[in-house]
Legacy VTK file of the C-alpha trace (Angstrom):
# vtk DataFile Version 3.0
C-alpha trace
ASCII
DATASET POLYDATA
POINTS 327 float
48.690 101.870 96.473
51.783 101.541 98.650
55.073 101.486 96.787
58.220 99.666 97.824
61.710 99.082 96.531
64.232 96.323 97.073
67.669 97.243 98.397
70.594 94.839 98.019
74.076 95.398 99.400
76.712 93.012 98.056
79.612 92.584 100.438
82.619 90.339 100.283
81.115 87.846 102.740
77.383 88.561 102.919
74.688 89.961 100.649
72.082 91.935 102.612
68.584 92.209 101.126
65.586 94.222 102.278
62.299 95.705 101.103
61.935 99.396 101.890
59.019 101.815 101.815
59.057 105.387 100.506
59.993 106.752 103.955
63.061 104.547 104.272
61.540 102.000 106.642
62.739 98.422 106.131
59.715 96.133 106.212
61.569 92.856 105.897
65.231 92.007 105.564
67.466 89.013 105.252
70.308 87.925 103.083
72.425 85.222 101.555
76.097 84.383 101.583
78.232 86.074 98.971
79.792 82.915 97.568
83.402 82.026 96.950
82.526 79.611 94.115
82.556 82.295 91.395
79.397 80.986 89.676
77.489 84.205 88.950
74.428 82.474 87.493
73.988 80.372 90.616
74.453 83.418 92.821
71.901 85.512 90.904
69.367 82.662 91.147
69.875 82.474 94.930
69.532 86.247 95.186
66.367 86.260 93.075
64.806 83.464 95.119
65.443 85.386 98.329
63.914 88.570 96.895
60.839 86.708 95.666
60.237 85.134 99.081
60.479 88.538 100.765
58.130 90.049 98.180
55.564 87.363 98.981
55.685 88.191 102.695
55.237 91.907 101.989
52.277 91.177 99.721
50.606 89.136 102.472
50.710 92.026 104.934
50.272 94.773 102.313
47.943 93.400 99.608
47.534 96.872 98.102
51.233 97.262 97.324
53.682 97.329 94.444
57.421 96.720 94.299
58.863 99.068 91.707
62.354 97.693 91.327
65.722 96.757 92.763
68.681 98.944 93.695
72.067 97.381 94.363
75.227 98.624 96.026
78.352 96.656 95.161
82.122 97.085 95.080
83.222 98.460 91.698
79.586 98.795 90.654
79.156 100.794 87.459
75.853 102.647 87.220
76.135 103.316 83.494
76.594 99.716 82.388
74.963 97.857 85.283
78.153 95.879 85.761
80.506 94.917 88.551
84.004 95.289 87.190
87.069 93.527 88.566
85.945 93.692 92.197
88.944 92.585 94.271
86.952 91.086 97.153
84.393 89.117 95.111
84.862 85.688 93.553
83.291 86.770 90.245
86.091 87.603 87.865
86.270 90.300 85.233
83.143 92.212 84.182
79.840 90.864 85.522
76.666 92.085 83.768
74.562 91.933 86.908
71.642 94.134 85.873
71.119 92.150 82.652
71.076 88.930 84.661
68.541 90.356 87.122
66.302 91.675 84.351
65.900 88.093 83.191
64.770 87.123 86.704
62.480 90.134 87.228
60.909 91.215 83.924
58.022 92.738 85.886
60.222 95.326 87.642
60.541 98.632 85.835
63.593 99.985 87.658
66.831 98.095 88.210
70.023 99.996 88.970
73.473 99.376 90.393
76.228 101.557 91.815
79.006 101.253 94.368
78.169 101.117 98.054
79.383 104.628 98.927
77.320 106.156 96.113
74.306 104.237 97.394
74.926 105.608 100.894
75.038 109.158 99.514
71.703 108.657 97.761
70.247 107.201 100.933
71.394 110.244 102.892
69.788 112.575 100.335
66.470 110.749 100.132
66.041 109.437 103.692
68.707 111.031 105.900
70.285 114.307 106.919
70.759 115.696 103.400
67.086 115.906 102.401
67.289 119.660 101.831
70.762 119.640 100.266
71.791 119.697 96.614
75.576 119.681 97.121
77.226 117.389 99.657
79.673 114.521 99.964
79.346 111.257 101.864
82.457 109.593 103.275
82.119 105.993 104.429
84.743 104.858 106.941
85.091 101.123 107.402
87.310 98.444 105.911
88.151 101.123 103.354
87.311 104.779 102.795
84.579 105.299 100.217
82.821 108.414 99.028
79.743 109.497 97.144
79.465 112.967 95.620
76.192 114.822 95.071
76.328 117.943 92.861
73.169 119.891 92.015
71.082 117.013 93.382
72.690 114.320 91.235
75.300 111.692 91.924
78.583 112.322 90.147
79.581 109.220 88.163
82.121 110.714 85.776
82.474 109.653 82.145
83.082 105.956 82.962
80.915 105.438 86.055
83.713 105.341 88.638
84.011 108.947 89.855
84.305 109.676 93.553
87.215 107.582 94.807
88.265 110.181 97.373
89.721 107.490 99.624
92.439 106.947 97.039
93.757 110.484 96.944
97.419 110.634 97.956
97.763 111.897 101.504
101.450 111.113 102.136
103.624 110.508 99.051
105.497 107.245 99.446
103.541 106.470 102.622
101.737 103.343 103.758
100.818 100.617 101.307
97.106 100.906 100.477
94.925 97.884 99.779
94.787 98.990 96.142
98.555 98.581 95.841
99.500 102.280 95.755
101.303 104.193 98.495
100.130 106.864 100.909
96.403 106.921 100.115
93.892 108.399 102.554
92.332 104.949 102.978
95.587 103.560 104.382
95.338 106.030 107.284
91.641 106.734 107.924
89.951 103.356 107.467
89.384 101.095 110.484
92.467 99.007 109.519
94.370 102.267 109.081
93.546 103.248 112.651
94.839 99.891 113.820
98.105 100.441 111.945
98.423 103.866 113.589
97.919 102.298 117.025
100.750 99.813 116.504
103.043 102.509 115.123
102.423 104.648 118.222
102.955 101.756 120.634
106.297 101.063 118.948
107.198 104.777 118.957
106.545 105.197 122.688
107.428 101.632 123.732
103.978 101.793 125.312
103.882 98.484 127.157
101.466 100.033 129.663
98.871 100.906 126.996
95.525 99.144 127.260
96.064 98.134 123.628
99.489 96.567 124.169
98.218 93.053 124.835
96.083 92.954 121.683
97.310 91.115 118.601
97.267 92.821 115.215
94.443 90.568 114.013
92.465 91.089 117.207
92.567 94.870 117.522
89.694 96.915 116.019
88.449 100.501 116.130
85.914 99.724 118.886
88.722 98.547 121.166
90.640 101.734 120.415
87.565 103.787 121.342
87.029 101.860 124.586
90.663 102.418 125.537
90.436 106.139 124.714
87.384 106.416 126.989
89.478 104.942 129.801
92.141 107.593 129.295
94.645 105.583 127.278
97.059 108.081 125.707
97.935 105.900 122.709
94.274 105.338 121.865
93.502 109.031 122.189
96.416 109.915 119.918
95.148 107.405 117.338
91.963 109.460 117.044
93.913 112.737 116.970
96.094 111.522 114.096
93.192 109.914 112.217
91.246 113.161 112.483
94.283 115.130 111.350
94.676 112.959 108.244
90.951 112.845 107.491
90.547 116.606 107.855
93.363 117.145 105.375
91.591 114.876 102.892
88.254 116.593 103.460
89.867 119.971 102.804
90.905 118.701 99.367
87.317 117.620 98.752
86.032 121.066 99.758
88.483 122.778 97.414
87.308 120.571 94.534
83.558 120.724 95.128
82.545 123.436 97.646
79.851 121.233 99.222
77.361 122.455 101.779
78.268 119.553 104.052
80.306 116.393 104.330
78.639 113.432 106.034
80.669 110.747 107.777
79.336 107.212 108.079
80.768 103.955 109.397
82.111 102.229 112.494
84.801 104.771 113.492
82.252 107.612 113.497
80.559 106.023 116.521
83.465 107.498 118.525
81.770 110.900 118.265
83.915 113.861 119.311
87.046 111.712 119.407
86.985 111.631 115.609
84.841 114.655 114.714
86.718 117.322 116.724
90.214 116.678 115.306
88.776 116.158 111.832
86.994 119.523 111.839
90.024 121.296 113.306
92.344 119.803 110.695
90.004 120.553 107.812
89.658 124.182 108.872
93.441 124.461 109.179
93.923 123.293 105.583
91.118 125.303 103.949
91.436 128.428 101.858
90.028 131.460 103.720
86.987 131.621 101.432
85.851 128.204 102.730
86.628 128.528 106.424
83.763 128.004 108.888
81.299 127.360 106.065
81.374 123.576 105.536
79.485 121.360 107.967
80.925 117.984 109.011
77.957 115.866 110.084
77.289 112.296 111.208
75.075 110.307 108.883
71.450 110.021 109.953
70.977 106.645 108.302
70.314 103.798 110.738
73.561 101.866 110.987
71.960 98.426 110.785
69.822 99.259 107.750
71.950 101.865 105.984
73.380 99.621 103.259
69.958 98.258 102.302
68.231 101.641 102.524
70.946 103.337 100.501
70.726 100.763 97.730
66.922 100.958 97.661
67.175 104.731 97.118
68.452 104.040 93.598
64.953 102.937 92.632
63.328 106.189 93.759
66.044 108.169 91.997
65.387 106.271 88.755
61.678 106.955 89.117
62.304 110.672 89.694
64.275 110.866 86.443
61.151 109.940 84.529
58.938 112.433 86.328
LINES 1 328
327 0 1 2 3 4 5 6 7 8 9 10 11 12 13 14 15 16 17 18 19 20 21 22 23 24 25 26 27 28 29 30 31 32 33 34 35 36 37 38 39 40 41 42 43 44 45 46 47 48 49 50 51 52 53 54 55 56 57 58 59 60 61 62 63 64 65 66 67 68 69 70 71 72 73 74 75 76 77 78 79 80 81 82 83 84 85 86 87 88 89 90 91 92 93 94 95 96 97 98 99 100 101 102 103 104 105 106 107 108 109 110 111 112 113 114 115 116 117 118 119 120 121 122 123 124 125 126 127 128 129 130 131 132 133 134 135 136 137 138 139 140 141 142 143 144 145 146 147 148 149 150 151 152 153 154 155 156 157 158 159 160 161 162 163 164 165 166 167 168 169 170 171 172 173 174 175 176 177 178 179 180 181 182 183 184 185 186 187 188 189 190 191 192 193 194 195 196 197 198 199 200 201 202 203 204 205 206 207 208 209 210 211 212 213 214 215 216 217 218 219 220 221 222 223 224 225 226 227 228 229 230 231 232 233 234 235 236 237 238 239 240 241 242 243 244 245 246 247 248 249 250 251 252 253 254 255 256 257 258 259 260 261 262 263 264 265 266 267 268 269 270 271 272 273 274 275 276 277 278 279 280 281 282 283 284 285 286 287 288 289 290 291 292 293 294 295 296 297 298 299 300 301 302 303 304 305 306 307 308 309 310 311 312 313 314 315 316 317 318 319 320 321 322 323 324 325 326
C-alpha cells in the first residue's frame, strides 16, 4: 500500500496545500486564501474541504493508497500544544487550537502535527533534502524574515515551550535597525529580503549613487531579485549589498556554530538564488568570526528542497517524523 501525507503551509496571504509521497514528490497541490476575517472555524472548514477534495483525486489515481495524516507549518506554530500563538501576520487573534480543530474534521487520520515554517523546512531537508545523512545541522530561511530550524541528534529542538530556534532575532548590532518584532538590531533586520532593500537605500544615500541601476526604483518596488540583476550587470551598490548581507549573515552563523557545533548550515529562500554573491561573503565572514576549533569544519550549503514545493514538502515531513517516533 502506498502511503501519503498532507502538507499545509499557512502564510499571511495564502495557504498552500499538497499531498506528498514518501520520497517527497508532490502528487497534487493547491491552496486557499488565508483570510482576513478572523473566523477560525470557517477557515478550518475551508481548509478541510480542500484537503478532502485532493484526497479524493489521489485515491482515484492510487486506489491502493493511504493518507496517514497532516503536517502544518505556520507562523508561531507550537508543536507541543498544536496551537498558533499570537501570530502577527494572521487575522486569528490570541491562541488558536488548530490541531484540535483539525482532529474534529479528520478523525480517521492518525498523525496531525504543527510547527513553525522554518522548523518544517529543517525537517524537510532532513527527510527529503541535502541533510539525509546528517544528525546535527541548522536550516536558515531567508525571505520576508529570517527563520531557523535546529536539528540536534536527529531531532528538532523545540525548547521547553515549543518556540526554540529564533536565530533571526539574535542581536547583531546593538541599537541598530528596527526589526519587525519591535526590537533593535536583530539579524532579521539586515539579512532578510527587506533588510537587503534597506541596505541598498542606505548605500545609495551614502554614495549619492544617482548612477546606480537601483536609483530609479521606489522603496516599495525594489526587491532582492532586482538587486541580484543589477549586481550581475556590474552595479557597485548592488554588489556591496550582497557583500554586507553576507558579512552580517556570516557573523550570525558563527554564533550559531558556537552554540551548536552543527555539521552544516543550510540556507533556503529567495536571496540564496544569488549563489556566490551571497554564499562567498557569508562563508568568509563566518570563518572570520569562528573560534579556531571550528574553522574550516562547518559546511554552508544551499537547500536541496524544490523551491516551489518546499513549504508543502517540509510540512508533510512532520507526519513521517511522528510515525518514526512510534517505530
